[in-house]
C-alpha positions as CSV (number, residue, x, y, z in Angstrom):
1,M,26.7,-13.7,54.2
2,N,26.0,-10.8,51.9
3,L,28.9,-11.3,49.3
4,N,28.2,-8.0,47.8
5,G,31.6,-5.9,47.2
6,Y,34.4,-5.8,44.8
7,W,35.4,-8.6,42.8
8,G,37.8,-9.5,40.3
9,F,36.8,-9.0,37.0
10,E,37.7,-9.0,33.7
11,I,36.1,-8.4,30.2
12,D,36.2,-11.1,27.4
13,A,35.4,-9.2,24.3
14,G,35.5,-12.6,21.9
15,D,34.2,-15.1,24.5
16,S,37.2,-16.8,24.2
17,G,38.1,-16.7,27.8
18,L,38.1,-20.2,28.8
19,E,40.6,-21.4,26.3
20,R,42.3,-18.5,27.6
21,G,42.4,-20.0,31.3
22,L,40.6,-17.5,32.5
23,R,38.8,-19.6,35.2
24,I,41.8,-20.5,36.8
25,R,43.9,-17.3,37.2
26,E,43.6,-13.7,38.9
27,L,41.5,-11.3,36.6
28,S,42.9,-8.0,35.2
29,D,40.0,-5.7,37.2
30,E,38.1,-5.2,40.2
31,I,34.4,-4.3,40.0
32,L,32.0,-3.7,42.8
33,V,28.9,-6.3,42.6
34,P,26.2,-5.8,42.3
35,F,26.6,-3.1,40.0
36,A,26.7,-3.7,36.0
37,P,29.8,-3.3,34.3
38,E,28.1,-0.2,32.2
39,S,27.1,1.6,35.5
40,K,29.0,4.3,36.7
41,L,28.9,3.0,40.5
42,S,30.7,-0.4,39.1
43,G,33.5,1.1,38.8
44,I,34.0,-0.1,35.5
45,E,31.5,2.0,32.9
46,T,32.3,0.0,30.1
47,V,28.9,0.7,27.6
48,D,29.8,-0.9,24.6
49,F,29.2,-4.8,23.7
50,M,31.0,-7.2,25.7
51,E,30.4,-10.5,24.7
52,A,31.1,-12.1,28.0
53,V,32.5,-11.1,31.4
54,W,34.2,-13.2,34.0
55,Y,34.2,-12.8,38.4
56,R,36.7,-13.8,40.6
57,R,36.0,-13.8,44.3
58,T,37.8,-16.1,47.1
59,V,35.6,-16.4,50.6
60,I,36.3,-18.4,53.7
61,I,33.2,-20.2,54.7
62,P,32.2,-19.7,58.4
63,E,33.5,-22.5,60.4
64,D,30.1,-22.5,62.7
65,W,28.0,-23.9,59.2
66,T,29.7,-27.2,60.2
67,G,26.9,-29.7,59.7
68,H,24.9,-27.5,57.3
69,R,25.1,-27.0,53.4
70,P,26.0,-24.1,52.0
71,F,24.0,-22.6,49.3
72,L,25.6,-20.0,46.5
73,H,22.4,-17.5,45.5
74,F,22.6,-15.1,42.4
75,G,20.0,-12.3,42.5
76,A,20.3,-11.8,38.5
77,V,23.3,-12.5,36.0
78,D,22.6,-11.1,32.5
79,H,22.4,-13.5,30.3
80,D,24.0,-16.9,29.9
81,T,25.7,-17.6,33.3
82,T,28.4,-20.6,34.4
83,V,29.4,-20.8,37.8
84,W,32.7,-22.8,39.0
85,V,33.3,-22.9,42.8
86,N,36.9,-24.3,44.0
87,D,36.9,-25.1,39.2
88,V,33.8,-27.2,39.8
89,E,31.0,-26.1,37.5
90,V,28.1,-25.8,39.8
91,A,25.4,-24.2,38.2
92,R,24.2,-22.6,34.5
93,H,21.2,-20.7,34.2
94,R,19.7,-18.6,30.8
95,G,18.0,-15.4,31.6
96,G,18.8,-12.1,32.6
97,F,16.0,-11.6,35.0
98,T,15.6,-14.3,37.5
99,P,17.6,-16.2,40.4
100,F,19.5,-19.0,40.5
101,S,21.4,-21.2,43.5
102,A,23.7,-23.6,43.8
103,D,24.1,-26.2,46.6
104,L,27.9,-26.1,47.3
105,H,28.0,-29.7,49.8
106,G,30.9,-31.3,48.8
107,I,32.6,-28.8,46.6
108,A,33.2,-25.9,49.7
109,E,32.9,-26.8,53.0
110,P,32.7,-25.1,56.0
111,G,35.7,-23.2,57.5
112,T,37.3,-23.6,54.2
113,E,38.2,-21.5,51.5
114,A,35.8,-21.2,48.6
115,T,37.3,-19.3,44.9
116,I,33.9,-18.4,43.3
117,V,34.3,-17.9,39.1
118,V,31.3,-16.5,37.1
119,R,31.0,-16.2,33.3
120,A,28.2,-14.4,32.0
121,R,27.9,-14.3,28.4
122,D,25.5,-11.4,26.8
123,S,25.6,-11.8,23.0
124,R,24.3,-8.7,20.8
125,N,23.3,-11.2,18.1
126,E,21.7,-13.8,20.2
127,M,17.8,-14.1,20.6
128,Q,16.9,-13.3,24.4
129,A,14.8,-11.1,26.3
130,R,16.6,-8.1,27.0
131,G,13.8,-5.7,27.9
132,K,14.9,-1.8,27.2
133,Q,18.3,-2.8,26.7
134,A,19.7,-1.2,23.1
135,T,21.4,-3.8,20.6
136,W,22.8,-0.9,18.8
137,Y,25.6,1.3,20.7
138,N,23.7,4.5,21.2
139,N,20.8,4.7,23.5
140,T,17.7,5.8,21.1
141,E,13.8,6.5,21.8
142,C,12.7,4.1,24.7
143,L,15.9,1.9,24.6
144,Y,18.8,2.0,27.2
145,T,22.4,1.4,28.2
146,R,22.6,-2.4,28.4
147,T,23.4,-4.4,31.4
148,T,25.9,-7.4,31.5
149,G,26.8,-9.6,34.4
150,I,25.7,-9.5,37.6
151,W,23.1,-7.1,38.6
152,Q,21.6,-8.1,41.9
153,T,23.0,-9.4,45.1
154,V,24.8,-12.4,45.3
155,W,24.9,-14.1,48.6
156,M,25.3,-17.2,50.4
157,E,23.8,-19.3,53.6
158,A,23.8,-21.9,55.3
159,V,20.6,-24.5,55.3
160,P,20.3,-27.9,57.0
161,E,20.0,-31.3,54.8
162,V,16.5,-31.3,55.6
163,H,15.5,-27.7,54.9
164,I,12.6,-25.5,53.6
165,R,12.3,-24.6,50.4
166,R,10.3,-21.1,48.6
167,L,7.2,-21.2,50.6
168,R,3.8,-21.0,48.8
169,M,1.0,-18.9,50.9
170,T,-2.3,-18.4,49.1
171,P,-4.9,-16.2,50.9
172,S,-8.5,-16.8,50.2
173,L,-10.8,-14.1,51.6
174,A,-13.8,-15.7,50.9
175,D,-13.3,-18.3,54.1
176,S,-10.6,-15.8,56.3
177,S,-7.8,-18.7,55.5
178,V,-4.2,-18.9,54.2
179,T,-2.8,-21.9,53.0
180,I,0.8,-22.7,53.2
181,E,2.8,-25.0,50.9
182,I,6.2,-25.9,52.6
183,P,8.3,-27.8,50.1
184,I,11.6,-29.5,51.7
185,S,14.1,-31.1,50.4
186,Q,13.5,-34.2,52.2
187,N,10.4,-36.4,53.8
188,R,11.7,-38.0,56.3
189,A,9.7,-40.5,58.7
190,G,8.4,-38.9,61.7
191,Y,9.0,-35.0,60.7
192,T,6.4,-32.7,61.0
193,V,5.8,-29.1,59.9
194,N,4.7,-26.0,61.4
195,A,3.2,-22.7,61.1
196,V,2.4,-20.2,63.0
197,L,1.0,-16.9,62.1
198,T,0.5,-13.8,64.1
199,G,-0.5,-10.3,63.9
200,T,-1.4,-7.3,66.2
201,G,-2.8,-7.8,69.8
202,N,-2.8,-11.2,71.3
203,F,-3.7,-12.7,67.9
204,G,-1.7,-16.3,66.9
205,I,-3.3,-19.5,65.5
206,T,-0.9,-22.5,64.8
207,A,-1.1,-25.4,62.1
208,Q,1.1,-28.8,62.1
209,T,1.0,-31.9,59.6
210,R,2.8,-34.4,59.1
211,A,6.1,-34.0,56.5
212,D,6.7,-37.5,55.5
213,L,3.7,-38.4,53.1
214,D,3.3,-35.6,50.7
215,L,6.0,-34.4,48.5
216,T,5.1,-30.7,49.5
217,P,3.2,-30.7,52.7
218,S,0.5,-28.2,53.5
219,V,-1.3,-26.1,56.3
220,R,-4.4,-23.9,56.1
221,L,-4.5,-21.6,59.0
222,E,-8.0,-20.4,59.7
223,I,-8.2,-16.3,60.9
224,P,-10.8,-15.6,63.0
225,V,-13.1,-12.9,62.1
226,E,-12.2,-10.3,64.6
227,A,-8.3,-10.8,63.5
228,L,-9.3,-10.5,59.8
229,R,-7.8,-7.3,58.3
230,P,-7.4,-7.6,54.4
231,W,-4.5,-5.7,53.1
232,S,-5.2,-3.4,50.9
233,I,-4.2,0.3,49.6
234,D,-5.4,2.5,52.3
235,D,-4.8,-0.8,54.9
236,P,-1.9,-2.7,54.0
237,Y,-1.5,-5.0,57.0
238,L,0.8,-7.9,56.9
239,Y,0.5,-10.8,59.2
240,D,3.9,-12.6,60.4
241,L,4.8,-15.8,59.8
242,E,6.9,-18.7,60.8
243,V,7.3,-22.0,59.4
244,S,9.3,-25.1,61.3
245,V,10.4,-28.6,60.3
246,L,10.7,-30.7,63.4
247,D,12.3,-33.9,63.5
248,R,10.9,-37.2,64.8
249,D,12.1,-36.3,68.5
250,G,10.4,-32.6,67.9
251,V,13.5,-31.3,67.7
252,L,13.9,-27.8,65.9
253,V,15.5,-28.7,62.3
254,D,14.4,-25.6,60.1
255,H,13.0,-22.7,60.4
256,V,11.9,-19.4,58.0
257,R,10.2,-16.3,59.1
258,S,8.3,-14.4,56.9
259,Y,4.7,-12.6,56.0
260,T,2.2,-13.0,54.4
261,A,-1.6,-10.9,53.5
262,V,-5.3,-11.5,53.0
263,R,-6.6,-9.9,50.2
264,S,-9.1,-11.3,46.7
265,V,-8.8,-10.0,43.1
266,A,-12.2,-10.9,41.4
267,L,-13.3,-9.8,37.8
268,D,-17.1,-9.0,37.4
269,E,-18.2,-8.2,34.1
270,K,-15.8,-5.3,33.4
271,V,-15.1,-4.8,37.0
272,V,-11.6,-5.7,38.4
273,R,-12.6,-5.8,42.2
274,L,-10.1,-5.8,45.0
275,N,-11.5,-7.0,48.3
276,G,-15.1,-7.1,46.7
277,K,-14.6,-3.1,45.9
278,A,-14.0,-1.2,42.7
279,V,-10.7,0.0,42.6
280,F,-9.9,1.9,39.7
281,Q,-6.0,1.1,38.9
282,R,-4.3,4.4,38.5
283,L,-1.3,2.9,37.6
284,V,2.5,4.7,36.5
285,L,4.6,3.0,33.8
286,D,8.1,2.7,35.8
287,Q,10.9,1.5,34.0
288,G,13.4,0.5,36.8
289,Y,16.5,2.6,35.7
290,W,18.7,4.8,37.9
291,P,21.2,7.2,36.0
292,D,24.2,5.8,38.0
293,S,23.3,2.2,38.2
294,L,20.9,1.5,35.6
295,M,18.6,-1.3,36.4
296,T,20.0,-2.0,39.8
297,S,18.8,0.1,42.6
298,P,21.6,2.6,44.2
299,D,20.5,1.5,47.6
300,D,17.4,0.3,49.1
301,D,16.5,4.2,50.0
302,A,15.9,4.3,46.3
303,L,13.7,1.5,45.8
304,V,11.3,2.9,48.8
305,K,11.7,6.3,47.3
306,D,10.2,5.3,43.6
307,I,6.9,4.2,45.4
308,E,6.8,7.6,47.4
309,L,7.1,9.6,44.5
310,S,4.4,8.1,42.2
311,M,1.9,8.3,45.5
312,S,2.5,11.8,45.7
313,A,1.4,12.1,42.4
314,G,-1.7,10.2,43.1
315,F,-1.1,7.0,41.7
316,N,-1.7,3.7,43.6
317,G,0.6,1.4,41.4
318,A,2.2,0.8,38.7
319,R,3.2,-1.1,35.7
320,L,6.7,-2.8,36.6
321,H,7.9,-2.4,32.9
322,E,10.2,-4.5,30.8
323,K,11.8,-5.9,33.6
324,V,11.3,-8.5,36.7
325,F,12.3,-5.9,39.1
326,E,14.5,-6.9,42.2
327,E,12.3,-8.4,44.6
328,R,12.7,-6.0,47.7
329,F,11.0,-3.6,45.6
330,L,8.0,-6.3,46.1
331,Y,8.7,-5.7,49.8
332,H,8.0,-2.4,50.2
333,A,5.3,-2.4,47.7
334,D,3.8,-4.8,49.7
335,R,4.1,-2.7,53.2
336,L,3.3,0.3,51.5
337,G,0.3,-0.8,50.4
338,Y,1.4,-0.3,46.4
339,L,-0.8,-2.0,43.3
340,V,2.0,-3.8,41.3
341,W,1.5,-5.6,37.8
342,G,4.3,-8.4,37.5
343,E,6.3,-7.9,34.2
344,F,9.0,-9.8,32.0
345,G,11.5,-7.8,29.6
346,D,10.4,-9.7,26.6
347,W,11.4,-7.4,24.6
348,G,14.6,-7.6,22.3
349,V,14.3,-11.3,20.2
350,S,15.1,-10.7,16.7
351,G,18.5,-11.6,16.6
352,G,21.4,-9.9,14.0
353,G,21.7,-7.1,16.3
354,T,18.6,-5.4,15.9
355,V,15.5,-5.2,18.5
356,G,12.3,-6.8,16.2
357,H,9.7,-6.3,19.0
358,N,9.2,-9.8,20.2
359,Q,7.6,-11.7,17.1
360,K,10.2,-14.6,17.8
361,P,10.2,-15.2,21.0
362,T,12.2,-18.7,22.3
363,S,10.8,-21.3,24.8
364,S,13.5,-20.3,27.2
365,F,11.0,-17.3,27.9
366,V,8.1,-19.6,29.2
367,A,11.3,-21.1,31.5
368,Q,12.5,-17.6,32.4
369,W,8.6,-16.4,33.1
370,L,7.9,-19.4,35.4
371,E,10.7,-18.5,37.1
372,A,9.6,-14.9,38.0
373,L,6.2,-16.7,38.7
374,E,7.5,-18.6,41.8
375,R,9.6,-15.6,43.3
376,D,7.2,-13.4,43.1
377,F,3.7,-15.6,43.9
378,N,3.6,-14.7,47.8
379,H,3.8,-10.7,47.2
380,P,0.2,-9.3,48.1
381,S,1.2,-6.4,45.9
382,I,0.7,-7.7,43.1
383,I,-2.6,-7.8,42.0
384,G,-2.2,-9.0,38.1
385,W,0.7,-10.6,35.4
386,C,1.5,-9.3,32.1
387,P,4.2,-12.0,30.4
388,L,4.7,-10.3,27.8
389,N,4.2,-6.5,25.8
390,E,3.3,-4.8,22.5
391,T,3.5,-8.1,20.7
392,H,2.6,-7.0,17.1
393,Q,2.3,-9.8,14.1
394,V,-0.3,-9.3,11.5
395,L,-3.5,-12.3,12.1
396,H,-3.2,-14.6,9.1
397,D,-4.0,-18.1,8.3
398,R,-1.0,-19.7,9.8
399,I,-0.2,-20.5,13.8
400,T,3.1,-18.9,14.2
401,V,5.6,-19.0,17.2
402,L,4.7,-15.7,18.6
403,D,1.0,-17.9,18.7
404,D,2.6,-20.6,20.6
405,V,5.2,-18.8,23.3
406,T,1.9,-16.2,24.0
407,Q,-0.2,-19.2,24.6
408,A,2.4,-21.1,26.6
409,M,3.0,-18.3,28.3
410,F,-0.7,-17.4,29.2
411,L,-1.3,-20.9,30.3
412,A,2.1,-21.1,32.5
413,T,0.6,-18.0,33.9
414,K,-3.0,-19.4,34.9
415,L,-1.2,-22.9,36.0
416,A,1.2,-21.0,38.5
417,D,-1.1,-18.7,39.9
418,P,-5.2,-19.2,39.6
419,T,-5.7,-16.1,42.0
420,R,-5.0,-13.1,39.6
421,P,-5.7,-12.1,36.4
422,V,-3.7,-12.6,33.5
423,I,-3.1,-10.3,30.1
424,D,-2.0,-12.8,27.5
425,A,-0.1,-9.3,26.2
426,S,0.0,-6.0,26.6
427,G,-1.0,-3.6,24.1
428,Y,-1.2,-4.7,19.8
429,A,-1.3,-8.9,19.6
430,H,-3.6,-10.2,21.7
431,R,-3.5,-13.8,20.9
432,V,-5.2,-15.3,23.2
433,R,-9.3,-15.6,23.2
434,L,-9.7,-16.7,27.0
435,T,-7.4,-13.5,28.1
436,D,-8.8,-11.9,31.7
437,I,-8.1,-8.6,30.6
438,Y,-7.9,-6.7,27.2
439,D,-6.5,-3.5,26.7
440,S,-4.4,-1.1,24.5
441,H,-1.8,1.6,24.0
442,S,-2.8,5.1,23.2
443,Y,-0.6,8.1,22.8
444,E,-3.5,10.1,21.9
445,Q,-2.2,13.4,22.9
446,D,-5.6,15.6,22.3
447,P,-8.2,14.8,25.1
448,R,-11.0,14.9,22.4
449,K,-9.4,12.7,20.2
450,L,-9.0,10.4,22.9
451,H,-12.9,10.3,24.0
452,I,-13.7,9.6,20.7
453,E,-10.9,6.7,20.1
454,Q,-12.2,4.8,23.4
455,A,-15.7,5.6,23.0
456,G,-16.5,2.4,21.7
457,L,-16.0,0.3,24.8
458,A,-19.6,1.2,25.9
459,E,-20.7,-0.9,22.8
460,G,-18.2,-3.8,23.0
461,I,-15.8,-2.3,20.3
462,P,-12.8,-0.9,22.3
463,F,-10.2,0.9,20.6
464,V,-7.6,-1.5,19.7
465,N,-4.0,-1.4,17.9
466,R,-3.3,-2.5,14.4
467,S,-0.9,-2.0,11.9
468,Q,0.0,1.2,9.9
469,F,-2.0,-0.2,7.6
470,G,-5.0,-1.1,9.5
471,Q,-4.1,-5.0,9.7
472,E,-5.5,-7.0,12.9
473,Y,-3.0,-7.9,15.4
474,S,-5.4,-9.2,18.1
475,V,-8.4,-12.0,18.4
476,P,-12.0,-10.4,18.8
477,Y,-13.0,-9.0,21.7
478,R,-14.9,-10.4,24.2
479,G,-16.1,-8.0,27.0
480,Q,-13.4,-8.5,29.5
481,P,-12.2,-6.0,31.9
482,Y,-10.3,-3.3,29.7
483,F,-8.0,-0.6,30.3
484,V,-5.8,1.8,28.5
485,S,-2.2,0.4,29.6
486,E,-0.4,3.2,28.6
487,F,-0.9,6.5,27.5
488,G,0.0,10.0,27.9
489,G,4.0,9.8,27.6
490,I,4.2,13.9,27.7
491,W,6.8,15.0,26.5
492,W,8.2,17.9,28.0
493,N,12.3,19.0,28.4
494,A,12.4,22.3,30.0
495,E,16.0,22.7,28.9
496,E,14.8,22.2,25.2
497,A,12.1,24.0,25.1
498,H,13.3,27.4,24.7
499,Q,15.8,25.9,21.9
500,A,13.0,24.1,20.0
501,M,10.8,27.5,19.3
502,E,14.1,28.7,18.2
503,D,14.6,26.0,16.0
504,D,11.2,25.6,14.7
505,A,11.1,29.0,13.9
506,A,14.3,28.9,12.0
507,G,13.3,25.6,10.7
508,T,16.2,23.5,12.0
509,D,15.9,20.0,14.2
510,R,18.5,20.0,17.1
511,E,16.3,18.0,19.3
512,T,18.1,15.7,21.4
513,S,15.5,14.1,23.6
514,W,12.4,12.0,22.7
515,G,8.7,11.7,23.9
516,Y,5.1,10.7,22.3
517,G,3.2,12.9,20.1
518,E,4.0,16.4,19.8
519,R,5.7,18.5,22.6
520,V,3.8,20.9,24.8
521,R,5.3,24.6,24.1
522,N,5.3,25.3,27.6
523,E,5.0,23.5,31.3
524,E,1.3,24.8,31.5
525,E,0.0,22.9,28.6
526,I,1.6,19.7,30.5
527,Y,-1.1,20.0,33.7
528,L,-3.6,20.8,30.6
529,R,-3.0,18.1,28.5
530,F,-2.4,15.9,31.6
531,Q,-5.6,16.7,33.3
532,G,-7.3,16.2,29.7
533,L,-6.5,12.7,29.4
534,C,-7.1,11.2,32.5
535,D,-10.7,13.1,32.6
536,V,-11.1,10.9,29.7
537,L,-10.3,7.6,31.2
538,L,-11.3,8.3,34.8
539,D,-15.1,9.3,33.2
540,N,-15.4,5.9,31.5
541,P,-17.8,3.9,33.4
542,N,-16.1,0.5,31.6
543,M,-12.6,1.8,32.0
544,F,-11.0,-0.3,35.0
545,G,-7.8,1.5,35.3
546,Y,-4.8,3.0,33.0
547,C,-0.9,3.1,33.1
548,Y,0.6,6.5,32.6
549,T,4.0,7.0,30.7
550,Q,5.7,7.5,32.7
551,L,7.4,7.8,36.2
552,T,10.9,9.6,35.2
553,D,12.3,10.7,32.3
554,V,14.9,7.7,31.7
555,F,17.9,8.6,29.6
556,Q,16.8,10.6,26.2
557,E,13.3,9.9,27.0
558,K,12.2,13.1,28.2
559,N,8.5,12.0,29.3
560,G,8.6,11.5,33.0
561,L,7.0,13.2,36.3
562,F,10.0,13.9,37.7
563,N,13.4,13.9,36.1
564,F,16.2,11.1,35.8
565,D,17.8,11.6,38.6
566,R,13.9,11.9,40.5
567,S,14.4,15.7,41.4
568,T,11.4,17.7,41.3
569,K,10.1,18.6,37.7
570,L,6.6,19.5,38.0
571,D,4.2,20.6,39.8
572,I,3.1,17.3,41.4
573,A,0.4,18.6,43.7
574,R,-1.6,19.8,40.3
575,I,-0.5,16.0,38.6
576,R,-2.1,14.5,42.1
577,S,-5.2,16.6,42.0
578,S,-5.7,15.5,38.5
579,Q,-6.7,11.8,39.0
580,T,-7.1,11.5,42.8
581,R,-11.0,12.1,42.4
582,P,-13.7,8.9,41.8
583,A,-13.9,6.9,38.7
584,A,-16.7,6.3,37.1
585,I,-16.0,2.9,37.3
586,E,-16.3,2.9,40.8
587,L,-19.2,4.5,41.6
588,V,-20.9,2.0,39.2
589,G,-19.1,-0.7,40.3
590,A,-19.7,-0.3,44.1
591,S,-18.7,-3.3,45.6
592,V,-19.7,-6.5,47.3
593,A,-20.5,-7.7,50.9
594,E,-17.3,-8.4,52.7
595,P,-17.0,-11.4,54.5
596,D,-18.3,-11.4,57.9
597,E,-18.7,-14.3,60.7
598,A,-22.1,-15.7,59.6
599,S,-20.6,-16.1,56.0
600,I,-18.0,-17.7,57.1
């Protein structure tokens, strides 16, 4: 039961609402969920700081849910959330990017009313993972309007007492199989779990195992070689999956439909191989913001459109930047063959109302990141993990909190998912010597200078980010696969360009937009600079990919390839032609043999 729609709402400016009875009374305003109150689509559009906000809605739990347990789910609420149902606390959750749920059994039963009350606290002065949300009033440079409270779908479902929790699907291209882990709520005597994998034609395989011995039963589905279709950017093939729980008499207890895919990621010296092939990762930085809805997509089509716009420009994937995207985006990436690096919105943990760029991440970062990993593990489009971004702290003789949390997030990621590469932090401070991937961020706008900057990679001395005084942020490079995970950011706003030329001539400065480096003087310079920068990285035989900043303009940040409203800004055919030729590493890296019947 989808609970998006109009809810009662009230801003609690001083976070005194619990004392003033907001938990037990009707609220003074109305909001359209799932849009944040700062957004236009919410109907509130308050962009000032809100220490806390409250929501209230009464629903009738369907009578035909009798015999089942009602579960209440929140896709994401920013930031510290408490939920009451019928005046009973049912959930607490910290973190603005990850989902949580509440079991309402014994509190709100089928056929009765359930009054749901939500309080979300979002202090500007506390250390928290905010992503790109500004901790001062105005949007500035690459920081944007805040998101407070509910910003992803709220929904309710009925599940039996013995029910399937989140499946975990691990493919193996080497032996043409998928292992399905099936966590269930109880391990009842005589119960079994059953999994059925189907594909095109008459292909179908089944596996069954006992559900009363192992806490998490698992089955391995072996795919015949003739039915094996590895997921790739050229053929994003998805298998249908059905999983069931049966009681001791063989009666169906619970049933889930899903999908899965078979693909592999491997590292070979400086090459990142997908299904055994060197695939140059032509990534774009996607911030996931919209003018009227902020971090929430205005509708499902908007998620699809961003992927299609990116692919039309010649990119084959994206860094989902400083945000855990709505999971629906990943579904579309799975079916469209779009490569994704999963990230966390780690910026903004300085406290005191200013962004200190992540030098004091807290233990809650690790908990929230594990929630994101659990949610997104099954998506074949995700080909790497990046828990931190642009942490920068000069290396010295003491082990710091940043060192501890970087190591914890890296190790947690490796433990949660040994099938994908992990970069300890994107750009700046690499603090884990065993990080799978090494990178840098470079907004050098001159292709000749970028070539000189990146040439040392051939000798094992890559460009690394350092402090403005030349001090080291990172442990030494060990020969890992390397890419420039942020570059470009070419600043162009046609409306301001003519005015800027007049201002330069007059010695004045009325710039209202922002971008990286020296602004181009005309549109033609964009294409020349873009191609020059891409050429440097495509022609480097030791570079496995790049990530261009960025897909769209975002508020005042005018360095996108499309306008903020996704309308046309540039000649995308020219952008595409600059980056779709084979990269050097795709030629020298070649491929390893795909599995055949004999090898399997």
